[in-house]
C-alpha positions in Angstrom: 0.0 0.0 0.0 1.3 3.5 -0.7 2.5 5.6 2.2 0.2 8.5 3.3 1.7 11.4 5.2 -0.9 12.9 7.5 0.9 16.0 8.6 3.2 18.6 7.1 6.7 18.1 8.4 8.4 21.1 10.1 11.5 22.7 8.7 12.4 22.2 5.1 14.1 19.8 2.7 17.7 19.0 1.7 19.7 16.7 -0.6 20.6 13.6 1.3 22.6 11.6 -1.3 23.8 11.9 -4.9 24.3 9.0 -7.3 25.5 8.4 -10.9 25.6 5.9 -13.7 28.2 6.4 -16.4 28.5 4.0 -19.3 31.9 2.3 -19.5 32.5 3.2 -23.2 34.6 6.3 -23.5 34.3 8.0 -26.9 37.1 10.4 -27.8 36.9 13.3 -30.3 38.9 11.3 -32.8 36.0 8.8 -33.0 33.2 11.3 -33.6 35.0 13.9 -35.8 35.2 11.7 -39.0 31.5 11.8 -40.0 31.4 15.6 -39.4 34.7 16.4 -41.2 36.1 17.9 -38.1 39.1 17.5 -35.8 40.0 17.0 -32.1 41.4 20.6 -32.0 38.2 22.1 -33.5 35.9 20.2 -31.1 38.0 21.3 -28.1 38.0 24.9 -29.3 34.2 25.0 -29.9 33.1 23.0 -26.8 35.9 22.2 -24.5 34.9 18.5 -24.7 37.6 15.9 -24.8 35.5 12.8 -24.5 32.0 11.6 -23.7 30.3 8.3 -22.8 28.1 6.3 -25.2 25.8 3.6 -23.8 25.8 0.0 -24.9 22.6 -1.4 -26.4 21.7 -2.9 -23.0 22.2 0.4 -21.2 18.8 1.9 -21.6 17.4 5.2 -20.2 15.6 3.0 -17.6 18.5 0.8 -16.6 20.9 3.8 -16.2 18.3 5.8 -14.2 17.7 2.8 -11.9 21.5 2.5 -11.4 21.9 6.1 -10.5 18.9 6.0 -8.2 20.3 3.0 -6.3 23.7 4.8 -6.0 21.9 7.9 -4.5 20.1 5.8 -2.0 23.3 4.0 -1.0 25.0 7.4 -0.6 22.2 8.6 1.7 21.9 5.4 3.6 18.1 5.2 3.0 16.4 2.0 1.9 14.4 2.1 -1.3 11.2 1.0 0.5 11.1 4.4 2.3 10.9 6.3 -1.0 7.5 7.9 -1.5 8.0 9.6 -4.9 10.2 9.1 -8.0 10.6 12.0 -10.5 12.4 11.3 -13.7 13.6 13.9 -16.2 14.5 12.8 -19.7 14.2 14.0 -23.3 15.5 10.9 -25.0 13.0 8.2 -23.9 11.7 7.0 -27.2 8.6 5.1 -26.0 5.5 7.3 -25.8 3.7 5.0 -23.4 4.0 4.0 -20.6 6.0 6.7 -18.8 9.3 5.4 -17.5 9.2 6.6 -13.9 7.1 3.7 -12.6 9.4 1.1 -14.1 12.4 2.9 -12.7 10.8 3.0 -9.3 10.1 -0.7 -9.5 13.7 -1.5 -10.5 15.0 0.7 -7.8 13.0 -1.1 -5.1 10.5 1.7 -4.5 7.6 -0.4 -5.8 4.7 1.6 -4.1 6.1 5.1 -4.8 4.3 7.6 -6.8 6.2 8.0 -10.1 6.1 10.6 -12.8 8.1 11.9 -15.8 9.2 15.5 -16.3 9.7 16.8 -19.9 11.7 20.0 -19.6 14.7 18.7 -21.5 18.1 20.0 -20.3 16.3 22.0 -17.5 14.3 18.9 -16.4 16.5 18.0 -13.4 16.1 21.5 -11.8 12.4 21.4 -12.6 12.1 18.0 -10.9 14.1 19.1 -7.9 11.8 22.1 -7.4 8.7 19.8 -7.6 10.3 17.4 -5.1 11.1 20.2 -2.7 7.5 21.4 -2.8 6.1 17.9 -2.3 8.2 17.2 0.7 7.6 20.6 2.3 3.9 20.3 1.8 3.8 16.9 3.5 2.7 15.2 0.3 5.9 13.1 0.1 8.7 12.1 2.3 11.9 10.7 0.7 11.8 11.6 -3.0 14.2 10.5 -5.8 14.9 13.0 -8.6 16.6 11.5 -11.6 18.0 12.8 -14.9 18.7 10.0 -17.4 19.5 10.3 -21.1 20.6 8.3 -24.2 21.3 11.3 -26.3 23.0 9.2 -28.9 19.6 7.8 -29.9 18.2 11.3 -30.9 21.2 13.0 -32.6 22.6 12.5 -36.1 26.2 11.5 -36.0 26.7 13.5 -39.3 25.3 16.7 -37.9 28.2 19.1 -37.4 26.3 21.2 -34.8 25.3 18.4 -32.4 27.2 15.1 -33.0 30.3 16.0 -31.0 28.4 17.6 -28.1 26.2 14.9 -26.6 26.7 11.8 -24.4 24.8 9.3 -22.3 24.4 8.7 -18.6 22.2 9.2 -15.6 22.4 11.1 -12.3 20.1 11.1 -9.2 19.6 12.8 -5.9 17.5 11.8 -2.9 15.5 14.7 -1.3 14.2 14.4 2.2 12.8 16.4 5.1 15.2 18.4 7.2 15.1 20.5 10.3 16.2 23.6 8.4 15.6 24.5 4.7 18.4 23.1 2.5 16.8 23.8 -0.9 16.1 27.4 -1.8 13.2 28.9 -3.9 13.3 28.1 -7.6 13.5 30.8 -10.2 12.3 29.5 -13.5 10.5 30.3 -16.7 10.3 29.6 -20.5 10.6 31.3 -23.8 8.3 29.3 -26.2 8.7 31.9 -28.9 12.2 30.4 -29.5 11.2 26.8 -29.2 12.6 26.1 -32.7 16.2 26.8 -31.6 16.4 23.2 -30.2 14.0 20.8 -31.8 13.5 17.6 -33.7 13.3 17.9 -37.4 9.9 16.1 -37.4 7.5 14.4 -35.1 7.6 10.6 -34.8 4.7 10.5 -37.2 7.2 11.0 -40.0 8.7 7.6 -39.3 5.4 6.1 -40.2 5.1 8.1 -43.4 8.7 8.1 -44.7 10.8 4.9 -45.3 14.2 4.7 -43.7 13.8 8.0 -41.9 14.6 9.0 -38.3 13.9 12.4 -36.9 16.8 13.8 -35.0 17.4 16.8 -32.7 18.8 19.9 -34.3 20.2 23.0 -32.6 20.9 26.6 -33.6 24.1 26.7 -31.6 25.1 30.3 -31.8 21.6 31.6 -31.1 21.3 29.2 -28.1 24.7 30.4 -26.8 23.6 34.0 -26.9 20.2 33.3 -25.3 21.8 31.3 -22.5 24.1 34.1 -21.5 21.4 36.7 -21.7 18.7 34.8 -19.9 20.3 32.3 -17.7 22.8 34.5 -15.9 20.1 36.9 -14.5 17.9 33.8 -13.6 20.8 32.3 -11.7 21.6 35.6 -9.9 17.9 35.9 -8.9 18.0 32.4 -7.4 20.9 33.3 -5.2 19.1 36.4 -4.0 15.9 34.3 -3.4 17.9 32.1 -1.1 19.0 35.1 0.9 22.6 34.8 -0.3 25.3 36.6 -2.3 27.4 34.9 -4.9 30.4 35.2 -2.5 28.5 32.9 -0.1 28.4 30.0 -2.6 30.6 27.0 -2.3 29.9 25.7 -5.8 28.3 26.5 -9.2 26.8 23.5 -11.1 25.2 24.7 -14.3 23.8 22.5 -17.1 26.9 21.1 -18.9 26.0 22.4 -22.3 29.5 23.1 -23.3 32.6 24.5 -21.6 32.3 28.0 -23.2 28.8 28.5 -21.8 29.9 27.2 -18.4 32.8 29.7 -18.2 30.8 32.6 -19.7 28.1 32.1 -17.1 30.7 31.9 -14.3 32.2 35.2 -15.5 28.8 36.9 -15.9 27.9 36.0 -12.3 31.3 37.5 -11.1 32.0 34.3 -9.1 35.0 34.7 -6.7 37.8 32.1 -6.9 36.4 30.4 -3.8 33.5 29.1 -5.7 34.1 25.7 -7.3 32.7 25.5 -10.9 31.6 22.2 -12.3 33.3 21.4 -15.6 32.2 17.8 -16.0 31.4 18.5 -19.6 35.0 18.1 -20.6 34.9 14.3 -19.9 31.2 13.6 -20.1 29.8 15.8 -22.9 26.3 17.3 -22.8 24.0 14.7 -21.2 20.9 17.0 -21.1 18.8 16.4 -18.0 21.5 14.1 -16.5 24.2 16.7 -16.7 23.7 18.5 -13.4 23.4 15.5 -11.1 26.3 13.8 -13.0 28.5 17.0 -12.5 27.4 17.2 -8.9 28.4 13.6 -8.3 31.8 14.1 -9.9 32.4 17.2 -7.8 31.5 15.4 -4.5 33.3 12.1 -5.3 36.3 13.2 -7.4 40.0 13.4 -6.4 39.8 17.0 -5.2 38.3 17.8 -1.8 34.5 18.0 -2.0 33.1 21.5 -1.5 30.8 22.1 1.5 28.0 24.6 1.7 25.5 26.1 -0.8 25.7 25.3 -4.5 23.9 27.1 -7.3 22.2 24.7 -9.8 21.1 26.1 -13.1 19.4 24.2 -16.0 18.5 25.5 -19.4 17.6 24.1 -22.8 14.9 23.0 -25.3 11.6 24.6 -24.8 13.2 27.0 -24.3 13.1 26.3 -20.5 15.2 27.4 -17.7 15.4 27.1 -13.9 17.8 27.8 -11.1 17.9 27.1 -7.3 20.4 27.0 -4.5 20.9 23.8 -2.5 23.0 22.8 0.5 25.5 20.1 -0.6 25.1 16.8 1.3 
């Protein structure tokens, strides 16, 4: 039977654990540059990316999400049976029905949890985290898994010079739970549907039915998206810091969507971050993993060779829609 919370818990919410699933296969720039008539030097100059991970045929969006979720639960020391809600963000799930969150909950061991998909593309993880925070603070949910999982290699054209070198596969997850004091700040978010065509599929899936040997792929107007991200996302991120009652100098870390290294560095400069703020640059070795990029970058920052930062971190997601969201969280 599903758990029913009968009273609103006092205090707030916080991140209790972070998990990740990274496919074993590392793909270098030399492997992807042939079909796009490019070079390792050109890819590094344009994106800062050195390598990315590509999933094997058996590494699905569902299996990678479940792996990341189990890792987050182990990090938090919370059994799966105590999870009330599972929220999954993905833009690369190719099956229209059923939604994938219920199967991921089942594979994770949270069989009776409420489970739902979020479709906000690269901003999906931050959207899911904001929903989880609201559910737990309202008393509607207790422990809540928020997962970003992507097989971007399924939805891009390996011959498309604007996207083929950017994207990778993987999954990241966090466990959100009640806390005595608020550990997740207010979300600042929005959308710009007038520019939805800047990141979009060439056709709907109906085209597969009508055209032989055809597969719609995602295309992106890279330079326009770059300019939009700097103009829109930096003020949104700054507003999220203010909404949390902080200044950028109070931050321990900045974990933006890992679109490419140029955007990451431009955003850090636009925010005037001091040297004391650790900036996530997981994109160099992971590529752009859309909704999975923020939790993957967060996991790398907390578990890598360098000492893990402690304190508030600014998370900022942005992408297709166009959608964007930012919020400050206390690191677990």
